[in-house]
PATORMI-491045 format. One record per residue (C-alpha): residue number from 1; residue in three letters; z, y, x. Coordinates in Angstrom, 3 decimals. Layout:
BEGIN
[NUM "ala" [Z Y X]] ...
END
This chain:
BEGIN
[1 "met" [-7.132 63.879 32.350]] [2 "ser" [-5.024 65.447 34.851]] [3 "ala" [-1.091 64.820 35.152]] [4 "pro" [1.647 67.780 35.011]] [5 "asn" [1.491 67.852 39.074]] [6 "gly" [-2.435 68.308 39.374]] [7 "thr" [-3.294 64.748 40.067]] [8 "asp" [-5.488 61.986 38.048]] [9 "ala" [-3.347 60.154 35.796]] [10 "pro" [-4.285 56.434 35.342]] [11 "pro" [-6.644 55.261 32.246]] [12 "glu" [-5.101 54.654 29.310]] [13 "tyr" [-5.164 51.101 27.797]] [14 "thr" [-4.510 49.703 24.195]] [15 "lys" [-3.067 46.713 23.603]] [16 "tyr" [-3.988 43.997 20.922]] [17 "arg" [-3.093 40.630 19.660]] [18 "ser" [-5.598 38.140 19.025]] [19 "arg" [-5.095 35.912 15.960]] [20 "pro" [-3.042 32.592 17.241]] [21 "lys" [-5.024 29.366 17.630]] [22 "leu" [-4.905 26.583 15.964]] [23 "phe" [-2.960 24.561 18.184]] [24 "gly" [-1.684 27.843 20.234]] [25 "arg" [1.483 28.510 21.511]] [26 "gly" [1.420 32.020 20.189]] [27 "ser" [-1.126 35.010 20.691]] [28 "asp" [-3.073 36.269 23.545]] [29 "val" [-2.545 39.887 24.585]] [30 "val" [-5.461 41.614 25.083]] [31 "glu" [-5.592 45.219 26.676]] [32 "val" [-8.844 47.635 26.000]] [33 "thr" [-9.783 50.210 28.225]] [34 "pro" [-10.842 53.814 27.045]] [35 "asp" [-14.609 52.542 27.553]] [36 "gly" [-13.775 50.345 24.662]] [37 "val" [-13.981 46.811 27.432]] [38 "pro" [-11.366 44.328 26.447]] [39 "arg" [-9.348 42.496 29.303]] [40 "glu" [-7.418 39.529 28.641]] [41 "leu" [-3.897 39.415 30.342]] [42 "pro" [-1.389 36.511 31.365]] [43 "pro" [0.860 34.908 28.860]] [44 "gln" [4.034 37.573 28.852]] [45 "pro" [6.921 35.715 28.499]] [46 "gly" [9.716 36.559 26.163]] [47 "arg" [6.657 38.747 24.054]] [48 "arg" [5.373 35.791 22.037]] [49 "arg" [6.559 35.673 18.388]] [50 "phe" [5.835 32.907 15.671]] [51 "thr" [2.953 33.401 13.373]] [52 "ala" [2.959 31.253 10.377]] [53 "pro" [-0.251 30.126 9.894]] [54 "gly" [-2.347 31.016 7.213]] [55 "pro" [-3.211 29.438 3.804]] [56 "trp" [-6.883 28.463 5.425]] [57 "arg" [-5.216 27.015 8.257]] [58 "val" [-2.906 24.711 6.230]] [59 "val" [-5.918 23.742 3.746]] [60 "arg" [-8.124 22.406 7.141]] [61 "trp" [-4.782 20.451 8.070]] [62 "val" [-4.154 18.555 4.737]] [63 "val" [-7.739 18.286 4.721]] [64 "leu" [-7.874 16.722 8.034]] [65 "ala" [-5.000 14.117 7.391]] [66 "leu" [-6.606 12.991 4.115]] [67 "val" [-9.735 12.330 5.674]] [68 "gly" [-7.999 10.647 8.855]] [69 "trp" [-5.838 8.493 6.200]] [70 "val" [-9.026 7.396 4.522]] [71 "val" [-11.001 6.246 7.866]] [72 "leu" [-7.584 4.495 8.590]] [73 "ser" [-7.801 2.945 5.633]] [74 "ala" [-11.541 1.969 5.990]] [75 "val" [-10.902 0.296 9.495]] [76 "leu" [-8.020 -1.930 8.631]] [77 "phe" [-10.114 -2.925 5.817]] [78 "leu" [-12.773 -3.779 7.681]] [79 "val" [-11.081 -5.608 10.430]] [80 "ser" [-9.173 -7.416 7.799]] [81 "ala" [-12.351 -8.661 6.211]] [82 "gln" [-13.914 -9.407 9.561]] [83 "ile" [-11.214 -12.013 10.297]] [84 "glu" [-11.079 -13.506 6.802]] [85 "gln" [-14.960 -13.716 6.804]] [86 "gly" [-16.503 -17.617 7.062]] [87 "lys" [-13.857 -19.300 5.266]] [88 "val" [-16.329 -20.198 2.193]] [89 "ser" [-17.750 -23.476 2.963]] [90 "asp" [-21.513 -23.660 4.264]] [91 "ala" [-22.299 -25.321 1.151]] [92 "ala" [-21.010 -22.988 -0.996]] [93 "asp" [-22.720 -20.525 1.057]] [94 "ala" [-26.135 -22.192 0.761]] [95 "gln" [-25.586 -22.451 -3.188]] [96 "leu" [-25.840 -18.340 -3.393]] [97 "gly" [-28.991 -16.087 -3.946]] [98 "gly" [-29.280 -12.828 -2.531]] [99 "ala" [-28.890 -9.723 -4.102]] [100 "gly" [-29.139 -6.080 -2.704]] [101 "phe" [-25.952 -4.006 -1.148]] [102 "pro" [-23.382 -4.240 -4.339]] [103 "leu" [-23.207 -0.229 -4.474]] [104 "thr" [-26.765 0.579 -5.429]] [105 "ser" [-28.049 -2.903 -6.621]] [106 "pro" [-26.739 -5.231 -9.373]] [107 "asn" [-24.956 -8.017 -8.022]] [108 "thr" [-23.194 -11.018 -9.789]] [109 "ile" [-20.110 -12.234 -8.170]] [110 "leu" [-18.433 -15.452 -9.307]] [111 "val" [-14.441 -15.371 -9.018]] [112 "leu" [-12.680 -18.534 -8.962]] [113 "gly" [-9.156 -19.195 -9.325]] [114 "ser" [-8.341 -22.901 -8.117]] [115 "asp" [-4.755 -24.503 -9.258]] [116 "gln" [-4.437 -25.823 -5.595]] [117 "arg" [-1.649 -24.002 -4.324]] [118 "gly" [0.701 -23.963 -1.446]] [119 "ser" [4.053 -24.800 -1.439]] [120 "ala" [5.056 -21.161 -1.786]] [121 "thr" [3.479 -20.343 -4.943]] [122 "ala" [3.108 -23.883 -6.554]] [123 "glu" [3.946 -24.513 -10.423]] [124 "pro" [4.739 -27.709 -12.138]] [125 "gly" [1.402 -29.300 -12.235]] [126 "ala" [-0.342 -27.668 -9.661]] [127 "ser" [-1.855 -29.367 -6.901]] [128 "thr" [-0.966 -28.931 -3.643]] [129 "ser" [-3.263 -31.482 -1.441]] [130 "ala" [-5.946 -32.874 -3.485]] [131 "pro" [-8.970 -30.597 -4.763]] [132 "gly" [-7.582 -28.778 -7.732]] [133 "arg" [-9.516 -27.715 -10.742]] [134 "ser" [-10.732 -23.761 -11.113]] [135 "asp" [-7.914 -22.418 -12.911]] [136 "ser" [-9.998 -19.433 -13.635]] [137 "ile" [-13.411 -18.778 -13.608]] [138 "met" [-14.809 -15.160 -14.133]] [139 "leu" [-18.028 -13.578 -13.614]] [140 "leu" [-18.104 -9.763 -12.300]] [141 "arg" [-21.592 -7.456 -12.867]] [142 "val" [-21.625 -4.613 -10.422]] [143 "gly" [-23.435 -2.132 -8.799]] [144 "gly" [-26.683 0.146 -9.586]] [145 "gly" [-24.869 1.106 -12.718]] [146 "ala" [-23.994 -2.446 -14.119]] [147 "asn" [-20.583 -3.157 -15.234]] [148 "ala" [-19.622 -6.155 -17.060]] [149 "arg" [-17.249 -9.031 -17.102]] [150 "leu" [-17.140 -12.519 -18.308]] [151 "ser" [-14.418 -15.298 -18.556]] [152 "ile" [-15.332 -18.788 -19.265]] [153 "ala" [-12.664 -20.701 -20.747]] [154 "arg" [-11.725 -23.692 -17.934]] [155 "asp" [-11.534 -26.136 -21.242]] [156 "thr" [-15.226 -25.303 -21.821]] [157 "leu" [-17.493 -28.236 -22.031]] [158 "ala" [-20.525 -28.174 -19.766]] [159 "asp" [-22.914 -30.826 -17.951]] [160 "ile" [-21.491 -31.096 -14.391]] [161 "pro" [-24.434 -32.218 -11.921]] [162 "gly" [-23.164 -35.997 -10.777]] [163 "his" [-20.712 -35.682 -13.091]] [164 "gly" [-21.665 -35.676 -16.799]] [165 "arg" [-20.670 -33.703 -19.354]] [166 "gln" [-17.003 -32.309 -18.597]] [167 "lys" [-14.378 -29.648 -19.153]] [168 "ile" [-16.261 -26.983 -16.720]] [169 "asn" [-12.990 -26.697 -14.295]] [170 "ala" [-13.210 -30.184 -12.972]] [171 "ala" [-16.652 -28.931 -11.218]] [172 "tyr" [-14.263 -27.334 -8.608]] [173 "ala" [-12.537 -30.552 -8.253]] [174 "phe" [-15.566 -32.813 -7.686]] [175 "gly" [-17.486 -30.312 -5.269]] [176 "gly" [-15.722 -27.647 -4.660]] [177 "ala" [-16.934 -23.707 -4.470]] [178 "ala" [-20.534 -25.170 -4.348]] [179 "leu" [-20.625 -27.565 -7.394]] [180 "ala" [-18.765 -24.804 -9.166]] [181 "ile" [-21.161 -22.350 -8.895]] [182 "arg" [-24.354 -24.613 -9.661]] [183 "thr" [-22.317 -25.555 -12.607]] [184 "val" [-21.919 -21.859 -13.724]] [185 "glu" [-25.461 -21.017 -12.864]] [186 "gln" [-27.060 -23.782 -14.901]] [187 "tyr" [-24.659 -23.710 -17.912]] [188 "thr" [-24.962 -19.677 -18.703]] [189 "gly" [-28.393 -19.392 -16.793]] [190 "ile" [-26.731 -16.693 -14.585]] [191 "asp" [-28.098 -16.202 -10.726]] [192 "val" [-24.489 -16.089 -8.837]] [193 "asn" [-24.934 -13.750 -6.230]] [194 "his" [-21.917 -13.713 -4.299]] [195 "leu" [-18.283 -15.906 -4.363]] [196 "ile" [-14.621 -14.741 -4.663]] [197 "glu" [-12.321 -17.798 -4.330]] [198 "val" [-8.612 -15.872 -5.210]] [199 "asn" [-6.154 -17.260 -2.729]] [200 "phe" [-2.829 -17.230 -4.585]] [201 "asp" [-0.468 -17.790 -1.660]] [202 "glu" [-1.366 -14.203 -0.233]] [203 "phe" [-1.974 -12.779 -3.801]] [204 "pro" [1.449 -11.732 -4.440]] [205 "gly" [1.178 -9.585 -1.040]] [206 "leu" [-1.401 -7.552 -2.028]] [207 "ile" [0.002 -6.380 -5.166]] [208 "asp" [3.218 -5.920 -3.069]] [209 "ala" [1.026 -4.223 -0.956]] [210 "met" [-0.125 -1.736 -4.114]] [211 "gly" [3.645 -1.197 -4.655]] [212 "gly" [3.143 -3.423 -7.700]] [213 "ile" [1.166 -3.344 -11.083]] [214 "asp" [1.795 -1.389 -14.209]] [215 "tyr" [0.800 -4.024 -17.279]] [216 "thr" [0.223 -3.320 -21.043]] [217 "gly" [-0.469 -6.032 -23.437]] [218 "gly" [0.822 -8.903 -26.284]] [219 "cys" [4.763 -9.789 -25.853]] [220 "val" [5.349 -12.547 -23.163]] [221 "val" [7.954 -14.551 -22.314]] [222 "ser" [7.605 -17.022 -19.343]] [223 "lys" [9.685 -19.084 -17.140]] [224 "val" [7.969 -20.227 -13.759]] [225 "asn" [9.637 -23.032 -12.120]] [226 "gly" [12.620 -22.627 -13.852]] [227 "gly" [13.024 -19.089 -13.966]] [228 "tyr" [15.493 -16.849 -12.262]] [229 "ala" [18.253 -18.991 -12.724]] [230 "asn" [16.639 -21.790 -10.828]] [231 "gly" [15.105 -19.956 -8.309]] [232 "gly" [11.896 -19.498 -9.769]] [233 "val" [10.194 -16.442 -11.623]] [234 "thr" [10.670 -15.223 -15.345]] [235 "val" [8.507 -12.304 -17.144]] [236 "arg" [9.503 -10.988 -19.513]] [237 "ile" [6.840 -8.307 -21.692]] [238 "arg" [7.288 -6.713 -24.736]] [239 "ala" [4.192 -5.698 -26.625]] [240 "gly" [2.229 -2.794 -26.115]] [241 "val" [5.074 -1.793 -23.951]] [242 "lys" [3.948 -0.855 -19.995]] [243 "thr" [5.747 -2.733 -17.763]] [244 "his" [6.237 -2.913 -13.919]] [245 "leu" [5.337 -6.488 -12.287]] [246 "asn" [5.877 -6.908 -8.477]] [247 "gly" [3.695 -9.986 -6.923]] [248 "asp" [5.269 -12.984 -8.073]] [249 "gln" [5.465 -11.888 -11.469]] [250 "ala" [2.094 -10.762 -11.762]] [251 "leu" [0.722 -14.308 -10.188]] [252 "ala" [3.090 -15.615 -12.814]] [253 "leu" [1.526 -14.079 -15.706]] [254 "ala" [-1.774 -14.941 -14.755]] [255 "arg" [-0.712 -18.306 -14.448]] [256 "thr" [1.585 -18.727 -17.858]] [257 "arg" [0.313 -21.267 -19.748]] [258 "lys" [3.573 -21.548 -22.204]] [259 "asn" [4.762 -18.369 -23.762]] [260 "ala" [7.685 -18.656 -25.332]] [261 "cys" [6.789 -15.340 -27.438]] [262 "asn" [3.517 -16.968 -29.131]] [263 "ala" [3.439 -20.471 -28.653]] [264 "arg" [-0.064 -20.281 -30.249]] [265 "glu" [-1.727 -18.671 -27.454]] [266 "asn" [-4.602 -20.749 -25.696]] [267 "asp" [-6.709 -20.556 -22.951]] [268 "leu" [-8.504 -17.697 -24.214]] [269 "thr" [-5.567 -15.571 -24.610]] [270 "arg" [-5.086 -16.423 -20.907]] [271 "ala" [-8.309 -15.623 -19.679]] [272 "arg" [-7.918 -11.877 -21.280]] [273 "arg" [-5.015 -11.327 -19.682]] [274 "gln" [-6.116 -12.515 -16.441]] [275 "gln" [-8.449 -9.411 -17.246]] [276 "arg" [-5.569 -7.243 -17.744]] [277 "ile" [-4.257 -7.671 -14.522]] [278 "ile" [-7.562 -7.249 -12.908]] [279 "ala" [-7.927 -3.713 -14.358]] [280 "ala" [-4.337 -3.134 -13.520]] [281 "met" [-4.982 -3.440 -10.185]] [282 "lys" [-7.944 -1.082 -10.362]] [283 "ser" [-5.652 1.163 -12.060]] [284 "arg" [-3.154 1.271 -9.576]] [285 "thr" [-5.495 1.255 -6.431]] [286 "leu" [-7.229 4.915 -7.936]] [287 "ser" [-4.020 6.206 -8.579]] [288 "pro" [-2.054 8.539 -6.175]] [289 "ala" [0.696 6.233 -5.642]] [290 "gly" [-2.451 3.704 -4.534]] [291 "phe" [-3.832 6.384 -1.730]] [292 "val" [-0.864 6.924 -0.672]] [293 "arg" [-0.332 3.249 -0.046]] [294 "ala" [-4.040 2.697 0.845]] [295 "pro" [-3.959 1.114 4.415]] [296 "trp" [-1.297 -1.614 3.254]] [297 "ile" [-3.871 -2.442 0.345]] [298 "ser" [-6.562 -2.119 3.121]] [299 "trp" [-5.323 -4.709 5.315]] [300 "his" [-3.971 -7.456 2.187]] [301 "ala" [-7.229 -7.454 0.607]] [302 "pro" [-9.403 -9.289 2.079]] [303 "lys" [-6.579 -11.859 2.629]] [304 "ala" [-6.185 -12.334 -1.054]] [305 "phe" [-9.555 -13.709 -0.692]] [306 "arg" [-12.106 -16.442 0.259]] [307 "thr" [-15.385 -14.971 0.306]] [308 "asp" [-18.842 -15.020 1.927]] [309 "met" [-19.313 -10.730 1.700]] [310 "ser" [-18.744 -9.521 5.101]] [311 "gly" [-16.383 -6.476 5.262]] [312 "pro" [-19.111 -3.594 4.318]] [313 "thr" [-20.742 -5.568 1.545]] [314 "leu" [-17.208 -6.490 0.251]] [315 "ala" [-15.929 -2.835 0.399]] [316 "gly" [-19.471 -1.915 -1.859]] [317 "ala" [-18.366 -4.447 -3.972]] [318 "leu" [-15.041 -3.396 -4.778]] [319 "ala" [-16.531 0.379 -4.546]] [320 "ala" [-19.063 -0.258 -7.199]] [321 "met" [-16.206 -2.031 -9.156]] [322 "ala" [-13.927 1.365 -8.952]] [323 "met" [-16.571 3.352 -10.004]] [324 "gly" [-18.074 1.271 -12.998]] [325 "gly" [-14.782 1.729 -15.360]] [326 "thr" [-13.069 -0.510 -17.238]] [327 "pro" [-15.629 -2.629 -19.118]] [328 "thr" [-14.969 -4.580 -22.367]] [329 "thr" [-13.356 -7.805 -22.242]] [330 "his" [-15.364 -10.912 -22.988]] [331 "val" [-14.396 -14.200 -23.227]] [332 "leu" [-16.493 -17.209 -23.613]] [333 "gly" [-15.033 -20.118 -25.121]] [334 "thr" [-13.817 -21.716 -28.180]] [335 "leu" [-10.508 -24.004 -28.818]] [336 "asp" [-12.460 -27.312 -29.017]] [337 "gly" [-14.488 -26.593 -25.549]] [338 "asn" [-17.896 -26.691 -27.352]] [339 "ile" [-20.056 -23.690 -27.551]] [340 "pro" [-23.360 -23.360 -29.195]] [341 "pro" [-26.038 -22.855 -26.676]] [342 "ala" [-27.734 -19.718 -28.711]] [343 "thr" [-23.988 -17.962 -28.497]] [344 "val" [-23.956 -19.078 -24.465]] [345 "arg" [-27.265 -17.396 -24.081]] [346 "ala" [-26.294 -14.191 -26.444]] [347 "ala" [-23.237 -13.774 -23.684]] [348 "ala" [-25.227 -14.219 -20.589]] [349 "glu" [-27.595 -11.346 -21.735]] [350 "arg" [-25.174 -9.048 -23.049]] [351 "phe" [-23.820 -9.454 -19.536]] [352 "arg" [-26.761 -8.843 -17.189]] [353 "ser" [-27.559 -5.918 -19.429]] [354 "gly" [-23.871 -4.623 -18.936]] 
END
């Protein structure tokens, strides 16, 4: 093509703007010659315009953020669990039978809560120095499709190896977790694969890391260490009404023996209440609020337990519990502590099949 004065005109170029890059500051300018050959030009100062990210790019950012949040939580959990691992006694560890990975194979976990407490969380009658009794005894069946819970009332009479027939919670005082495992296995005929000892000094911190829990149950009026007026904790729960509890309140509820709202309560009622607290903790962890607080929960959870399980094994057990739903509450016990052997065998069989 010739210019009006007869000279050849320079070739014509068509300019295009490419799509903005994910983390770019603007669009690149590309020239295309009449022959269709693209040629990228250097950035043009003053000519860039902000381009709003498309919907798919926003979705990608959100997904990356969510994945990063989960990975951060998992790393914090594993690090915390590794720090806490090994605090179970060698004698207790020797009593435990092996099993497969908790997420894919059925595992039985013995959960013990002792009345041996630190001065910060001690209640009247609780031991702060001498070996305490197991204040709560619970068996969990998780993994491989199994899902069952069985609480054993602490005043249940059982044969404790080397000590004769006594209340089952005395086994912990006589020989620690190792003797408690032997006693529970002998009494129920259920093999225990793993152990969790609840650290009551750290338990309130775990609940607070969750942002508290929502508890629904029977009427409870409990004053621990004199109640709020005397520097203690007061718990007031109306029957059937959801009540939000912080860490200190949840611990006080789990430990409540004297309920001013119902003086006829017994240890069986208390065991059922403890199972409801565990269900409330699980529900909170799996809620949107729990996801937001996942890194804090992940860091504090291993601190609230003493367990033989490594970080990955404990994570698998907790994941199996989360995916297993909420099993029916079963409590093994009677008011006088004497349970017929046939009743114990039936409860154990129901637990294994759960």
